[in-house]
C-alpha positions as CSV (number, residue, x, y, z in Angstrom):
1,M,-27.1,4.8,17.4
2,T,-24.1,4.9,19.7
3,P,-22.3,8.3,20.2
4,G,-19.3,6.8,18.3
5,I,-21.4,6.0,15.2
6,V,-23.1,9.5,15.3
7,L,-19.6,11.1,15.5
8,L,-18.4,9.0,12.6
9,L,-21.4,10.0,10.5
10,L,-20.9,13.7,11.3
11,I,-17.2,13.5,10.3
12,W,-18.1,11.8,7.1
13,A,-20.8,14.4,6.3
14,A,-18.4,17.2,7.1
15,I,-15.7,15.8,4.8
16,V,-18.3,15.3,1.9
17,A,-19.4,18.9,2.3
18,T,-15.8,20.3,2.5
19,A,-14.7,18.3,-0.5
20,F,-16.6,20.5,-2.9
21,R,-14.5,23.5,-1.9
22,R,-11.3,21.7,-0.9
23,P,-11.0,18.5,-2.9
24,W,-7.8,17.5,-1.2
25,I,-9.8,17.1,2.0
26,G,-12.1,14.7,0.1
27,V,-9.1,12.7,-1.0
28,V,-7.8,12.3,2.5
29,G,-11.3,11.4,3.7
30,Y,-11.8,8.9,0.9
31,A,-8.4,7.3,1.7
32,G,-9.1,7.2,5.4
33,F,-12.5,5.5,5.0
34,A,-10.9,3.0,2.5
35,V,-8.5,1.9,5.1
36,L,-10.8,2.2,8.1
37,C,-13.6,0.1,6.6
38,P,-16.3,1.5,8.9
39,T,-18.9,-1.0,7.7
40,W,-16.9,-3.7,9.5
41,N,-15.8,-1.8,12.6
42,W,-19.3,-0.6,13.3
43,R,-21.3,-3.3,11.4
44,W,-23.8,-3.6,14.2
45,G,-25.3,-0.1,13.9
46,L,-23.9,1.8,10.9
47,P,-26.3,2.5,8.1
48,D,-25.6,0.5,5.0
49,L,-24.2,3.1,2.6
50,D,-21.4,3.2,0.1
51,Y,-19.5,5.9,2.1
52,Q,-16.5,6.0,-0.3
53,K,-18.7,6.6,-3.3
54,F,-20.1,9.9,-1.8
55,L,-16.6,11.0,-0.8
56,A,-15.2,10.2,-4.2
57,G,-18.1,11.9,-6.0
58,A,-17.7,15.1,-3.9
59,T,-14.0,15.1,-4.4
60,L,-14.2,14.8,-8.2
61,I,-16.9,17.5,-8.4
62,G,-14.8,19.8,-6.2
63,W,-11.7,19.1,-8.4
64,L,-13.7,19.9,-11.5
65,L,-15.0,23.1,-10.0
66,A,-11.4,24.1,-9.2
67,G,-10.5,23.8,-12.9
68,L,-8.8,20.4,-12.6
69,R,-5.8,22.1,-11.1
70,R,-2.9,19.8,-10.5
71,Q,0.7,20.0,-9.4
72,P,3.5,19.2,-11.9
73,L,4.8,15.8,-11.2
74,E,8.4,14.6,-11.1
75,R,9.5,12.6,-14.2
76,N,9.2,9.1,-12.7
77,G,5.9,10.1,-11.0
78,T,4.4,10.9,-14.4
79,R,5.8,7.7,-15.8
80,S,4.3,5.8,-12.9
81,L,0.8,7.2,-13.6
82,I,1.1,6.5,-17.3
83,A,2.0,2.9,-16.4
84,I,-1.0,2.4,-14.2
85,G,-3.2,4.1,-16.8
86,A,-1.8,1.7,-19.5
87,Y,-2.4,-1.2,-17.1
88,S,-6.1,-0.1,-16.7
89,I,-6.6,0.1,-20.4
90,L,-5.2,-3.4,-21.0
91,T,-7.3,-4.7,-18.1
92,F,-10.4,-3.3,-19.7
93,A,-9.4,-4.8,-23.1
94,S,-8.9,-8.2,-21.3
95,L,-12.3,-7.8,-19.7
96,M,-13.9,-7.8,-23.2
97,Q,-12.6,-11.3,-23.9
98,S,-12.7,-12.8,-20.4
99,I,-13.5,-16.4,-19.9
100,N,-15.3,-15.4,-16.8
101,P,-17.1,-12.1,-17.6
102,E,-19.0,-11.9,-14.4
103,K,-16.0,-12.1,-12.1
104,S,-13.8,-9.9,-14.4
105,S,-16.5,-7.2,-14.3
106,V,-16.4,-7.2,-10.5
107,F,-12.7,-6.8,-10.6
108,W,-12.8,-4.0,-13.2
109,D,-15.6,-2.1,-11.4
110,I,-13.4,-1.9,-8.2
111,S,-10.1,-1.5,-9.9
112,W,-10.8,1.6,-12.1
113,K,-12.1,3.5,-9.1
114,I,-9.0,2.8,-7.1
115,V,-6.7,3.8,-9.9
116,L,-8.7,7.0,-10.6
117,M,-8.7,8.2,-7.0
118,A,-5.0,7.4,-6.7
119,M,-4.3,9.6,-9.7
120,V,-6.4,12.4,-8.4
121,A,-4.7,12.2,-5.0
122,T,-1.2,12.6,-6.6
123,F,-2.4,15.8,-8.3
124,L,-3.8,17.3,-5.1
125,L,-1.1,16.5,-2.6
126,D,0.8,19.6,-3.4
127,T,2.1,20.8,0.0
128,P,4.0,19.1,2.9
129,R,1.0,19.7,5.2
130,K,-1.3,17.7,2.8
131,V,1.2,14.9,2.5
132,A,1.7,14.7,6.2
133,T,-2.1,14.8,6.9
134,L,-2.7,11.9,4.6
135,V,0.1,9.9,6.3
136,W,-1.3,10.4,9.7
137,V,-4.9,9.7,8.7
138,L,-3.9,6.4,7.2
139,V,-1.9,5.4,10.2
140,L,-4.6,6.4,12.6
141,C,-7.3,4.6,10.7
142,Q,-5.3,1.4,10.3
143,G,-4.3,1.8,14.0
144,W,-8.0,1.6,14.9
145,N,-8.4,-1.6,12.8
146,A,-5.3,-3.1,14.6
147,F,-6.7,-2.1,17.9
148,N,-10.0,-3.8,17.2
149,I,-8.3,-7.0,15.9
150,N,-6.1,-7.1,19.0
151,Q,-9.1,-6.5,21.2
152,L,-11.0,-9.4,19.6
153,Y,-7.9,-11.7,20.0
154,L,-7.5,-10.8,23.7
155,I,-11.2,-11.1,24.5
156,R,-11.7,-14.4,22.7
157,G,-8.3,-15.8,23.5
158,G,-7.6,-16.3,19.8
159,I,-9.0,-15.8,16.3
160,N,-10.1,-18.6,14.0
161,T,-8.4,-17.4,10.8
162,N,-10.5,-19.8,8.7
163,Y,-13.5,-17.6,9.5
164,F,-11.8,-14.2,9.7
165,R,-13.5,-11.8,7.3
166,W,-12.8,-8.1,6.8
167,N,-15.1,-6.8,4.1
168,Y,-15.0,-10.2,2.4
169,L,-11.1,-10.3,2.6
170,D,-9.4,-13.3,4.3
171,N,-6.7,-13.1,6.9
172,N,-3.9,-13.1,4.3
173,T,-5.4,-10.3,2.3
174,Y,-6.1,-8.1,5.3
175,S,-2.6,-8.8,6.6
176,I,-1.1,-7.7,3.3
177,S,-3.2,-4.4,3.5
178,T,-1.5,-3.7,6.8
179,I,2.1,-3.7,5.4
180,P,2.0,-0.4,3.5
181,I,0.6,1.4,6.5
182,M,3.1,-0.3,8.8
183,A,5.8,1.3,6.7
184,L,4.2,4.7,7.4
185,S,4.0,3.9,11.1
186,F,7.7,2.9,11.2
187,A,8.7,6.0,9.3
188,L,6.8,8.2,11.7
189,L,8.2,6.4,14.7
190,V,11.9,7.0,13.8
191,N,11.5,10.5,12.2
192,S,8.9,12.3,14.4
193,T,10.4,15.0,16.7
194,K,7.4,15.3,19.0
195,K,7.2,12.8,21.9
196,W,3.5,12.2,21.6
197,Q,3.8,11.4,17.9
198,V,6.6,8.9,18.6
199,A,4.6,7.3,21.4
200,L,1.4,7.1,19.2
201,A,3.2,5.8,16.1
202,G,5.1,3.2,18.3
203,F,1.9,2.0,20.0
204,I,0.2,1.5,16.6
205,L,3.2,-0.2,15.1
206,V,3.3,-2.7,18.0
207,M,-0.4,-3.5,17.5
208,Q,0.1,-3.9,13.8
209,M,3.0,-6.3,14.4
210,H,1.0,-8.3,16.9
211,Q,-2.0,-8.8,14.6
212,L,0.2,-10.1,11.8
213,M,1.5,-12.7,14.3
214,F,-1.8,-14.2,15.4
215,L,-3.4,-13.9,12.0
216,N,-0.9,-16.6,10.8
217,S,-0.1,-15.1,7.4
218,R,3.4,-16.5,6.8
219,G,4.0,-14.5,3.6
220,T,3.1,-11.3,5.4
221,M,5.4,-12.1,8.2
222,L,8.2,-12.4,5.6
223,G,7.1,-9.1,4.1
224,G,7.1,-7.5,7.6
225,I,10.6,-8.7,8.3
226,L,11.8,-7.3,4.9
227,L,10.1,-4.0,5.8
228,G,11.9,-3.9,9.1
229,V,15.3,-4.7,7.6
230,L,15.0,-2.1,4.9
231,G,13.6,0.4,7.3
232,V,16.7,0.1,9.5
233,L,19.0,0.1,6.5
234,Y,17.6,3.4,5.0
235,M,16.5,5.3,8.1
236,T,18.5,8.3,9.2
237,K,20.9,6.9,11.8
238,S,20.8,8.6,15.2
239,R,21.1,7.4,18.8
240,R,17.3,8.0,19.3
241,A,16.3,6.1,16.2
242,I,18.6,3.2,17.0
243,S,17.2,3.0,20.6
244,I,13.7,2.9,19.1
245,V,14.6,0.1,16.7
246,F,16.1,-1.9,19.6
247,A,13.0,-1.4,21.7
248,G,10.8,-2.4,18.8
249,T,12.8,-5.5,18.1
250,L,12.6,-6.5,21.8
251,A,8.8,-6.0,21.6
252,A,8.5,-8.2,18.6
253,V,10.5,-11.0,20.3
254,V,8.3,-10.8,23.3
255,L,5.1,-10.8,21.3
256,A,6.1,-13.7,19.1
257,G,5.3,-16.8,21.1
258,P,6.3,-20.4,20.3
259,S,3.2,-20.9,18.1
260,V,4.1,-17.9,16.0
261,V,7.7,-18.9,15.6
262,K,6.6,-22.5,14.7
263,E,4.1,-21.2,12.1
264,F,6.7,-18.9,10.5
265,M,9.5,-21.4,10.4
266,S,7.3,-23.9,8.6
267,T,7.7,-21.7,5.6
268,F,11.3,-23.0,5.3
269,E,10.5,-26.7,5.7
270,S,11.7,-29.1,3.1
271,S,9.1,-30.3,0.5
272,E,8.6,-33.5,2.4
273,N,7.6,-31.7,5.6
274,R,5.7,-28.6,4.3
275,D,2.0,-28.5,5.0
276,S,-0.5,-28.8,2.0
277,S,-1.1,-25.0,2.0
278,A,2.5,-24.1,1.6
279,E,3.3,-26.9,-0.8
280,S,0.4,-26.1,-3.1
281,R,1.8,-22.6,-3.6
282,F,4.6,-23.9,-5.8
283,Y,2.2,-25.9,-8.0
284,I,0.0,-22.8,-8.3
285,W,2.8,-20.5,-9.3
286,K,4.0,-23.0,-11.9
287,A,0.5,-23.1,-13.3
288,G,0.4,-19.4,-13.3
289,A,3.6,-19.2,-15.4
290,K,2.2,-21.7,-17.9
291,I,-1.1,-19.7,-18.2
292,M,0.9,-16.5,-18.8
293,A,2.9,-18.2,-21.5
294,A,-0.2,-19.6,-23.2
295,Y,-2.1,-16.2,-23.1
296,P,0.7,-13.6,-23.1
297,A,-1.1,-10.6,-24.7
298,L,-4.3,-10.0,-22.7
299,G,-4.5,-13.0,-20.4
300,V,-7.7,-14.8,-19.8
301,G,-9.6,-12.0,-18.1
302,P,-9.1,-10.1,-14.8
303,W,-9.6,-12.4,-11.8
304,A,-10.3,-15.3,-14.2
305,G,-6.9,-17.0,-14.1
306,E,-8.0,-19.2,-11.2
307,V,-10.5,-20.9,-13.6
308,M,-7.5,-22.1,-15.7
309,V,-5.3,-23.3,-12.9
310,P,-6.8,-26.8,-12.6
311,Q,-5.9,-27.4,-16.3
312,Y,-2.2,-26.5,-15.7
313,Y,-1.8,-27.8,-12.1
314,D,0.8,-30.5,-11.7
315,G,0.1,-31.4,-8.1
316,P,-2.7,-33.4,-6.5
317,L,-6.2,-31.8,-6.7
318,K,-9.5,-32.8,-5.2
319,P,-11.8,-34.4,-7.7
320,G,-14.2,-31.9,-9.4
321,T,-12.0,-28.8,-8.6
322,K,-13.1,-26.1,-11.1
323,R,-11.0,-23.2,-9.9
324,K,-8.0,-22.5,-7.6
325,A,-6.8,-19.1,-6.5
326,L,-3.3,-18.1,-7.7
327,H,-2.3,-16.6,-4.3
328,N,0.3,-14.4,-6.0
329,L,-0.1,-10.8,-7.1
330,F,2.3,-11.1,-10.1
331,F,0.6,-14.2,-11.5
332,E,-2.9,-12.9,-10.8
333,V,-2.4,-9.8,-12.8
334,G,-0.3,-11.6,-15.5
335,T,-2.8,-14.4,-16.1
336,G,-5.7,-12.0,-15.9
337,S,-4.6,-9.1,-18.1
338,G,-1.4,-10.3,-19.8
339,I,2.3,-9.8,-19.7
340,P,2.4,-6.2,-20.9
341,A,-0.2,-5.3,-18.2
342,V,1.8,-6.9,-15.4
343,L,4.9,-5.0,-16.6
344,F,3.0,-1.7,-16.5
345,Y,1.7,-2.6,-13.1
346,L,5.2,-3.2,-11.8
347,G,6.2,0.2,-13.2
348,F,3.5,1.9,-11.2
349,F,5.1,0.8,-7.9
350,W,8.8,0.6,-8.7
351,L,9.4,3.8,-10.8
352,P,8.7,6.0,-7.7
353,W,10.6,3.6,-5.5
354,F,13.7,3.9,-7.7
355,Q,13.5,7.7,-7.6
356,H,13.2,7.7,-3.8
357,W,16.1,5.3,-3.6
358,R,18.3,7.5,-5.8
359,L,17.2,10.6,-3.9
360,R,18.1,9.0,-0.6
361,R,21.6,8.3,-1.8
362,Q,22.0,11.9,-2.9
363,V,20.4,13.7,0.0
364,S,20.6,11.3,3.0
365,R,20.3,13.3,6.3
366,E,19.1,16.6,4.7
367,F,15.5,15.8,4.1
368,P,12.8,17.8,6.0
369,D,10.9,15.6,8.4
370,W,7.8,15.1,6.2
371,M,10.0,14.0,3.3
372,N,12.0,11.7,5.5
373,V,8.7,9.9,6.4
374,A,7.5,9.6,2.8
375,N,10.9,8.5,1.6
376,L,11.5,5.9,4.2
377,A,8.0,4.5,4.0
378,T,8.4,4.1,0.2
379,L,11.8,2.4,0.4
380,C,10.7,-0.2,3.0
381,G,6.9,-0.4,2.3
382,I,6.8,-1.2,-1.4
383,P,9.3,-4.1,-1.2
384,G,7.6,-5.4,1.9
385,Y,4.2,-5.3,0.2
386,W,5.4,-7.0,-2.9
387,L,7.1,-9.8,-1.0
388,S,3.9,-10.3,1.1
389,S,1.9,-10.4,-2.2
390,M,3.9,-13.3,-3.6
391,F,2.0,-15.5,-1.2
392,S,-1.5,-14.0,-1.6
393,S,-2.8,-11.5,-4.0
394,G,-4.0,-8.0,-3.1
395,A,-4.7,-6.3,-6.4
396,L,-7.9,-4.7,-5.1
397,I,-6.4,-3.5,-1.8
398,E,-6.3,0.3,-1.7
399,A,-3.5,0.7,0.9
400,P,-0.6,0.0,-1.5
401,Y,-2.0,2.4,-4.1
402,L,-2.2,5.1,-1.4
403,L,1.4,4.5,-0.4
404,V,2.4,5.0,-4.0
405,T,0.3,8.2,-4.0
406,I,2.2,9.5,-1.1
407,S,5.5,8.5,-2.8
408,I,4.7,10.4,-6.0
409,G,3.1,13.4,-4.3
410,S,6.0,13.8,-1.9
411,L,8.5,13.7,-4.8
412,A,6.6,16.4,-6.7
413,V,6.4,18.7,-3.6
414,Y,10.0,18.2,-2.7
415,S,11.1,18.8,-6.3
416,S,9.1,22.0,-6.7
417,R,10.4,23.4,-3.4
418,A,14.0,22.5,-4.3
419,S,13.6,24.1,-7.7
420,A,12.1,27.3,-6.1
421,S,15.1,27.4,-3.7
422,V,17.5,27.2,-6.6
423,A,15.7,29.8,-8.6
424,V,15.9,32.5,-5.9
425,M,19.6,32.0,-5.3
426,R,22.0,34.4,-6.9
427,P,24.3,32.6,-9.4
428,A,27.4,33.2,-7.3
429,A,25.7,31.7,-4.2
430,A,24.5,28.8,-6.2
431,M,28.1,28.1,-7.3
432,E,29.3,28.2,-3.7
433,T,26.5,26.1,-2.2
434,S,27.1,22.3,-2.3
435,S,24.0,21.3,-0.3
436,V,22.5,18.5,-2.3
437,P,18.9,19.0,-1.2
438,L,18.7,22.1,-3.4
439,I,19.1,19.9,-6.5
440,P,15.6,19.3,-8.0
441,V,14.5,15.6,-8.2
442,G,15.8,14.0,-11.4
443,A,18.1,16.9,-12.3
444,K,21.9,16.7,-12.7
445,S,24.3,19.0,-10.9
446,S,25.4,20.5,-14.2
447,E,21.7,21.4,-15.0
448,V,21.3,23.3,-11.8
449,N,24.6,25.2,-12.0
């Protein structure tokens, strides 16, 4: 074993041992290993173990020993978790009548674990330090992935995306998994006050941008552009932040060579000039809509919609085609588990987003730094992720669930601290103070006064 692998195993063992006493450490470790994917990064010498299973088990036992203590969540945070719970119940019901039980069982076996750990994480992220720790761990772990992908690209002079595999995920799916963490990197870059943090977050963001370019995922490029536009729109405007954005834009222009620009612009070609991959997306989405209309209640089974696509596909198909991937998160969930399930699934992501958006309008520049990061990452990361997922599905990617976890947890922490600040104020002082940050999340001014 190399020293790096030994160190990684020691860190993993230490996190497992600590999780029994401090389950929030287990949550952070679980999330970090989910994003880092060590069995790919160190595939040549790392023992073949399910590292996340040990981390999840230790965390759940530690949480149970702690009496299942949890922080009170803000209203939309609670609704978001109810929505993802309802989605999971409907997905299990759909599994029972799936047209492809084997594949649906694989989907369910992965999905319920992701949902469970996302819920536990929201309950345990109850201080600013815990929220900030998870943010940095995710950024650093994905930064390592981006570093490795960039290194492979530079050493080999390119990457054949047809053979790119990351824990059995293709180049599109891996690229989508980068978007939620890119939102965290961007938020750290423009909100961090320490120079070393700005430099580190900026370096990681540049590597993340570059890997999206040479992995040739056009949908994710669109999602990344939306992320950047919304990030600039919602960030706290300052001379330093504007300078950083200008420098980042310049770096993106330099990194995007002619081949990247050509690949991206092909997205907007007319139907006569689009390549077969881009053109087939429209036929697939149309088929997905027809399947959802034919099986609205519970769908045809999780991950089984692709079996039905050839029957509803209006475009040209190769003879003997028995399945065709939907390449769309909305239609994958909708055809698999039904229309109610996809609506609940949307609620999980967009209910916290809406609360962060409303809070940003109320509070603006008055957020503490840790909340500025969580708020900005939510506002630009969730839309960026969903736009990217319109061109390739990522229902089993953990990164977007972790971003929502940070979103819900940060709302709860901010709300509880704002409520505590209001509670200790004397009534007269409360009447005189017009500072919006002291208004608890979801409360009206009349309720506070």
